[in-house]
A tleap script that builds the chain and sets N, CA, C and O, in Angstrom:
source leaprc.protein.ff14SB
mol = sequence {
  NGLY GLY GLY GLY GLY GLY GLY GLY GLY GLY
  ARG GLY ALA GLY GLY GLY GLY GLY ASP ASP
  ALA PRO LYS ILE CYS ILE CYS VAL ARG LYS
  ARG PRO VAL SER SER LYS GLU ARG ASP ARG
  ARG ASP HIE ASP SER VAL THR VAL LEU HIE
  PRO THR VAL HIE VAL HIE SER ALA LYS LEU
  LYS VAL ASP GLY ILE THR LYS TYR LEU ASP
  HIE ASN SER PHE CARG
}
set mol.1.N position { -145.266 -45.822 80.163 }
set mol.1.CA position { -147.108 -46.217 79.966 }
set mol.1.C position { -147.738 -45.178 79.956 }
set mol.1.O position { -147.548 -44.322 80.820 }
set mol.2.N position { -148.597 -45.037 79.006 }
set mol.2.CA position { -149.458 -44.267 79.240 }
set mol.2.C position { -151.018 -44.342 79.382 }
set mol.2.O position { -151.531 -44.738 78.335 }
set mol.3.N position { -151.721 -44.133 80.162 }
set mol.3.CA position { -152.737 -44.335 80.653 }
set mol.3.C position { -153.897 -43.888 79.940 }
set mol.3.O position { -153.721 -42.676 79.812 }
set mol.4.N position { -154.791 -44.143 79.500 }
set mol.4.CA position { -155.550 -44.356 79.021 }
set mol.4.C position { -157.132 -43.078 79.406 }
set mol.4.O position { -157.277 -42.439 78.364 }
set mol.5.N position { -157.562 -42.887 79.833 }
set mol.5.CA position { -159.005 -42.264 79.601 }
set mol.5.C position { -159.009 -41.086 79.764 }
set mol.5.O position { -158.219 -40.416 79.100 }
set mol.6.N position { -159.789 -40.522 80.584 }
set mol.6.CA position { -160.433 -39.217 81.533 }
set mol.6.C position { -160.154 -38.332 81.036 }
set mol.6.O position { -160.572 -37.987 79.931 }
set mol.7.N position { -159.191 -37.599 81.886 }
set mol.7.CA position { -158.752 -36.196 81.355 }
set mol.7.C position { -159.571 -35.374 82.675 }
set mol.7.O position { -159.746 -35.787 83.821 }
set mol.8.N position { -159.917 -34.304 82.170 }
set mol.8.CA position { -160.637 -33.623 83.138 }
set mol.8.C position { -160.292 -32.233 83.179 }
set mol.8.O position { -160.449 -31.610 82.129 }
set mol.9.N position { -159.912 -31.703 84.046 }
set mol.9.CA position { -159.860 -29.853 83.978 }
set mol.9.C position { -160.920 -29.424 84.205 }
set mol.9.O position { -160.828 -28.212 84.398 }
set mol.10.N position { -161.852 -29.756 84.283 }
set mol.10.CA position { -162.827 -29.128 84.450 }
set mol.10.C position { -163.434 -28.069 83.424 }
set mol.10.O position { -164.409 -27.429 83.818 }
set mol.11.N position { -162.929 -27.822 82.109 }
set mol.11.CA position { -163.400 -27.066 81.162 }
set mol.11.C position { -163.965 -28.695 79.814 }
set mol.11.O position { -163.645 -29.860 79.576 }
set mol.12.N position { -164.984 -27.586 79.323 }
set mol.12.CA position { -165.216 -28.348 78.028 }
set mol.12.C position { -165.978 -29.681 78.169 }
set mol.12.O position { -166.208 -30.153 79.282 }
set mol.13.N position { -166.314 -30.201 77.181 }
set mol.13.CA position { -167.140 -31.734 77.230 }
set mol.13.C position { -166.397 -32.453 78.251 }
set mol.13.O position { -165.239 -32.307 78.641 }
set mol.14.N position { -167.438 -33.373 78.647 }
set mol.14.CA position { -166.860 -34.021 79.816 }
set mol.14.C position { -165.727 -34.123 80.943 }
set mol.14.O position { -165.138 -34.990 81.588 }
set mol.15.N position { -165.774 -32.427 80.770 }
set mol.15.CA position { -165.065 -31.814 81.823 }
set mol.15.C position { -165.129 -32.058 83.755 }
set mol.15.O position { -164.383 -31.809 84.702 }
set mol.16.N position { -166.622 -32.739 83.529 }
set mol.16.CA position { -166.631 -33.396 85.317 }
set mol.16.C position { -167.440 -32.639 86.162 }
set mol.16.O position { -167.673 -31.512 85.724 }
set mol.17.N position { -167.752 -32.809 86.834 }
set mol.17.CA position { -168.576 -31.916 88.146 }
set mol.17.C position { -169.791 -31.293 87.552 }
set mol.17.O position { -170.761 -31.118 88.290 }
set mol.18.N position { -169.845 -30.956 86.367 }
set mol.18.CA position { -171.257 -30.423 85.978 }
set mol.18.C position { -171.616 -29.005 87.023 }
set mol.18.O position { -172.714 -28.640 87.440 }
set mol.19.N position { -170.444 -28.479 87.217 }
set mol.19.CA position { -170.455 -27.244 87.949 }
set mol.19.C position { -170.293 -25.800 87.012 }
set mol.19.O position { -169.151 -25.433 86.739 }
set mol.20.N position { -171.168 -25.203 86.655 }
set mol.20.CA position { -171.101 -24.378 85.620 }
set mol.20.C position { -171.275 -22.789 85.996 }
set mol.20.O position { -171.665 -21.816 85.351 }
set mol.21.N position { -170.884 -22.945 87.110 }
set mol.21.CA position { -170.450 -21.465 87.960 }
set mol.21.C position { -169.046 -21.066 87.675 }
set mol.21.O position { -168.026 -21.752 87.745 }
set mol.22.N position { -169.243 -19.441 87.237 }
set mol.22.CA position { -168.248 -18.510 87.007 }
set mol.22.C position { -167.028 -19.100 88.064 }
set mol.22.O position { -167.139 -19.504 89.221 }
set mol.23.N position { -165.823 -18.983 87.187 }
set mol.23.CA position { -164.566 -18.734 87.910 }
set mol.23.C position { -163.836 -17.484 88.126 }
set mol.23.O position { -163.111 -17.215 89.084 }
set mol.24.N position { -164.037 -16.967 87.412 }
set mol.24.CA position { -163.573 -15.329 87.738 }
set mol.24.C position { -164.633 -14.716 87.950 }
set mol.24.O position { -165.731 -15.107 87.554 }
set mol.25.N position { -164.392 -13.484 88.726 }
set mol.25.CA position { -165.643 -12.294 88.890 }
set mol.25.C position { -164.898 -10.934 88.720 }
set mol.25.O position { -163.942 -10.567 89.403 }
set mol.26.N position { -165.412 -10.333 87.834 }
set mol.26.CA position { -164.682 -8.982 87.309 }
set mol.26.C position { -166.079 -7.819 88.252 }
set mol.26.O position { -167.309 -7.862 88.274 }
set mol.27.N position { -165.195 -7.037 88.805 }
set mol.27.CA position { -166.113 -6.101 89.092 }
set mol.27.C position { -165.456 -4.426 88.643 }
set mol.27.O position { -164.338 -3.971 88.888 }
set mol.28.N position { -166.926 -3.606 87.725 }
set mol.28.CA position { -166.395 -2.678 87.177 }
set mol.28.C position { -166.923 -1.460 87.887 }
set mol.28.O position { -168.071 -1.515 88.329 }
set mol.29.N position { -166.009 -0.062 88.087 }
set mol.29.CA position { -166.867 0.965 88.776 }
set mol.29.C position { -166.460 1.707 87.444 }
set mol.29.O position { -165.436 1.604 86.768 }
set mol.30.N position { -167.608 2.504 87.278 }
set mol.30.CA position { -168.362 3.041 86.416 }
set mol.30.C position { -168.542 4.919 86.893 }
set mol.30.O position { -169.115 5.329 87.903 }
set mol.31.N position { -167.934 5.687 85.931 }
set mol.31.CA position { -167.852 7.080 86.514 }
set mol.31.C position { -168.924 7.360 85.659 }
set mol.31.O position { -169.108 6.686 84.645 }
set mol.32.N position { -169.914 8.639 86.094 }
set mol.32.CA position { -170.990 9.130 85.204 }
set mol.32.C position { -170.053 10.424 84.074 }
set mol.32.O position { -169.043 11.091 84.298 }
set mol.33.N position { -170.934 10.335 82.899 }
set mol.33.CA position { -170.545 11.361 82.003 }
set mol.33.C position { -170.487 12.830 82.320 }
set mol.33.O position { -171.528 13.391 82.662 }
set mol.34.N position { -169.397 13.477 82.239 }
set mol.34.CA position { -169.328 14.920 82.845 }
set mol.34.C position { -170.336 15.847 81.777 }
set mol.34.O position { -170.561 15.538 80.606 }
set mol.35.N position { -170.763 16.799 82.337 }
set mol.35.CA position { -171.458 17.759 81.369 }
set mol.35.C position { -170.325 18.128 80.257 }
set mol.35.O position { -170.671 18.124 79.076 }
set mol.36.N position { -169.343 18.362 80.511 }
set mol.36.CA position { -168.463 18.292 79.124 }
set mol.36.C position { -168.698 17.546 78.150 }
set mol.36.O position { -169.246 17.908 77.110 }
set mol.37.N position { -168.322 16.497 78.391 }
set mol.37.CA position { -168.438 15.182 77.692 }
set mol.37.C position { -170.081 15.181 77.006 }
set mol.37.O position { -170.323 15.141 75.800 }
set mol.38.N position { -170.855 15.221 77.849 }
set mol.38.CA position { -172.688 15.538 77.280 }
set mol.38.C position { -172.628 16.694 76.088 }
set mol.38.O position { -173.030 16.697 74.924 }
set mol.39.N position { -171.904 17.729 76.954 }
set mol.39.CA position { -171.762 19.051 75.551 }
set mol.39.C position { -171.393 18.443 74.510 }
set mol.39.O position { -172.259 18.390 73.637 }
set mol.40.N position { -170.163 17.832 74.217 }
set mol.40.CA position { -169.258 17.349 72.994 }
set mol.40.C position { -170.094 16.126 72.428 }
set mol.40.O position { -169.910 15.867 71.239 }
set mol.41.N position { -170.973 15.359 73.123 }
set mol.41.CA position { -172.023 14.410 72.420 }
set mol.41.C position { -171.139 13.273 72.597 }
set mol.41.O position { -171.152 12.476 71.658 }
set mol.42.N position { -170.194 12.940 73.802 }
set mol.42.CA position { -169.375 11.766 73.741 }
set mol.42.C position { -170.773 10.851 74.202 }
set mol.42.O position { -171.925 11.056 74.585 }
set mol.43.N position { -169.615 9.403 73.813 }
set mol.43.CA position { -170.758 8.286 73.550 }
set mol.43.C position { -170.651 7.820 75.398 }
set mol.43.O position { -169.627 8.230 75.944 }
set mol.44.N position { -171.291 7.303 75.977 }
set mol.44.CA position { -171.231 6.552 77.145 }
set mol.44.C position { -170.395 5.305 76.956 }
set mol.44.O position { -171.028 4.503 76.270 }
set mol.45.N position { -169.151 4.825 77.329 }
set mol.45.CA position { -168.433 3.659 77.271 }
set mol.45.C position { -168.941 2.671 77.494 }
set mol.45.O position { -168.775 1.735 76.712 }
set mol.46.N position { -169.752 2.524 78.657 }
set mol.46.CA position { -170.449 0.975 79.475 }
set mol.46.C position { -171.760 1.318 79.282 }
set mol.46.O position { -171.903 2.534 79.154 }
set mol.47.N position { -172.921 0.578 79.205 }
set mol.47.CA position { -174.068 0.321 79.348 }
set mol.47.C position { -174.499 -0.987 80.136 }
set mol.47.O position { -174.315 -2.099 79.641 }
set mol.48.N position { -175.082 -0.808 81.386 }
set mol.48.CA position { -175.318 -1.910 82.264 }
set mol.48.C position { -176.576 -2.366 82.379 }
set mol.48.O position { -177.291 -1.691 83.120 }
set mol.49.N position { -177.242 -3.647 81.689 }
set mol.49.CA position { -178.367 -3.703 81.998 }
set mol.49.C position { -178.397 -5.494 82.631 }
set mol.49.O position { -178.284 -6.645 82.209 }
set mol.50.N position { -178.575 -4.915 83.600 }
set mol.50.CA position { -178.264 -6.370 84.813 }
set mol.50.C position { -179.128 -7.688 84.328 }
set mol.50.O position { -180.318 -7.829 84.043 }
set mol.51.N position { -177.863 -8.706 84.364 }
set mol.51.CA position { -176.915 -8.875 84.640 }
set mol.51.C position { -176.101 -8.657 83.590 }
set mol.51.O position { -175.117 -9.394 83.651 }
set mol.52.N position { -176.107 -8.039 82.774 }
set mol.52.CA position { -174.951 -8.249 81.092 }
set mol.52.C position { -174.544 -6.354 81.565 }
set mol.52.O position { -175.246 -5.448 82.012 }
set mol.53.N position { -173.088 -6.449 81.175 }
set mol.53.CA position { -172.402 -5.365 80.962 }
set mol.53.C position { -171.808 -5.181 79.670 }
set mol.53.O position { -170.992 -6.007 79.262 }
set mol.54.N position { -172.154 -4.115 78.938 }
set mol.54.CA position { -171.816 -4.085 77.326 }
set mol.54.C position { -170.906 -2.726 77.344 }
set mol.54.O position { -171.154 -1.605 77.788 }
set mol.55.N position { -169.793 -3.248 76.708 }
set mol.55.CA position { -168.816 -2.123 76.770 }
set mol.55.C position { -168.613 -1.905 74.927 }
set mol.55.O position { -168.284 -2.753 74.098 }
set mol.56.N position { -168.978 -0.331 74.718 }
set mol.56.CA position { -168.425 0.210 73.587 }
set mol.56.C position { -167.335 0.741 73.152 }
set mol.56.O position { -167.045 1.802 73.705 }
set mol.57.N position { -166.612 0.366 72.336 }
set mol.57.CA position { -165.167 0.963 72.020 }
set mol.57.C position { -165.396 1.817 70.657 }
set mol.57.O position { -165.950 1.294 69.691 }
set mol.58.N position { -165.020 2.922 70.638 }
set mol.58.CA position { -164.718 3.696 69.364 }
set mol.58.C position { -163.678 3.203 68.488 }
set mol.58.O position { -162.536 3.161 68.947 }
set mol.59.N position { -163.895 2.809 67.263 }
set mol.59.CA position { -162.835 2.104 66.651 }
set mol.59.C position { -162.776 2.952 65.381 }
set mol.59.O position { -163.828 3.506 65.064 }
set mol.60.N position { -161.566 3.159 64.507 }
set mol.60.CA position { -161.403 3.266 63.028 }
set mol.60.C position { -161.575 2.433 62.265 }
set mol.60.O position { -161.070 1.378 62.649 }
set mol.61.N position { -162.233 2.342 60.993 }
set mol.61.CA position { -162.039 1.184 60.113 }
set mol.61.C position { -160.377 1.265 59.071 }
set mol.61.O position { -159.784 2.342 59.019 }
set mol.62.N position { -160.058 0.561 58.652 }
set mol.62.CA position { -158.577 0.193 58.449 }
set mol.62.C position { -158.684 1.520 57.282 }
set mol.62.O position { -157.550 1.917 57.015 }
set mol.63.N position { -159.758 2.273 56.548 }
set mol.63.CA position { -159.622 3.286 55.593 }
set mol.63.C position { -158.822 4.452 56.677 }
set mol.63.O position { -157.953 5.209 56.244 }
set mol.64.N position { -159.153 4.456 57.756 }
set mol.64.CA position { -158.396 5.614 58.429 }
set mol.64.C position { -159.757 6.694 58.933 }
set mol.64.O position { -159.910 7.044 60.103 }
set mol.65.N position { -160.437 7.008 58.081 }
set mol.65.CA position { -161.814 7.625 58.122 }
set mol.65.C position { -162.823 7.124 58.854 }
set mol.65.O position { -163.151 7.691 59.897 }
set mol.66.N position { -163.285 6.302 58.538 }
set mol.66.CA position { -164.589 5.973 58.607 }
set mol.66.C position { -164.391 5.279 60.441 }
set mol.66.O position { -163.595 4.436 60.853 }
set mol.67.N position { -165.579 6.134 61.263 }
set mol.67.CA position { -165.551 5.510 62.439 }
set mol.67.C position { -166.936 4.746 62.885 }
set mol.67.O position { -167.974 4.882 62.238 }
set mol.68.N position { -166.844 3.966 64.006 }
set mol.68.CA position { -167.706 2.921 64.237 }
set mol.68.C position { -167.615 2.346 65.510 }
set mol.68.O position { -166.482 2.149 65.950 }
set mol.69.N position { -168.637 2.021 66.223 }
set mol.69.CA position { -168.407 1.438 67.548 }
set mol.69.C position { -168.337 -0.228 67.612 }
set mol.69.O position { -169.185 -0.891 67.014 }
set mol.70.N position { -167.429 -0.762 68.263 }
set mol.70.CA position { -167.837 -2.053 68.516 }
set mol.70.C position { -168.147 -2.413 69.900 }
set mol.70.O position { -167.562 -1.842 70.821 }
set mol.71.N position { -168.990 -3.282 70.106 }
set mol.71.CA position { -169.799 -4.034 71.223 }
set mol.71.C position { -169.293 -5.167 72.005 }
set mol.71.O position { -168.841 -5.835 71.075 }
set mol.72.N position { -169.089 -5.749 72.902 }
set mol.72.CA position { -169.079 -6.534 74.183 }
set mol.72.C position { -169.367 -6.691 74.672 }
set mol.72.O position { -169.445 -5.768 75.482 }
set mol.73.N position { -169.885 -7.739 75.018 }
set mol.73.CA position { -170.995 -7.871 76.238 }
set mol.73.C position { -170.511 -8.946 77.227 }
set mol.73.O position { -170.029 -10.028 76.891 }
set mol.74.N position { -170.689 -8.542 78.411 }
set mol.74.CA position { -169.941 -9.609 79.467 }
set mol.74.C position { -171.134 -9.810 80.206 }
set mol.74.O position { -171.945 -8.883 80.208 }
set mol.75.N position { -171.464 -11.127 81.005 }
set mol.75.CA position { -172.324 -11.508 82.113 }
set mol.75.C position { -171.869 -12.222 83.378 }
set mol.75.O position { -172.684 -12.498 84.258 }
savepdb mol mol.pdb
quit
């Protein structure tokens, strides 16, 4: 017999509770850019602007030649 209603699970609309607190906390330890990396003009992979962390990933386009940076932000 199946019963009806509610559901829940705490996610999405109608998840109940109204608690929007994050369920996972991730800590990142960032090392300084070395003088060699500065001399090579390497980019810094992580930028922190409290409370947001931006991760910059160097990638190649499908043509295998063109370089670009992909940015992801975490709060």
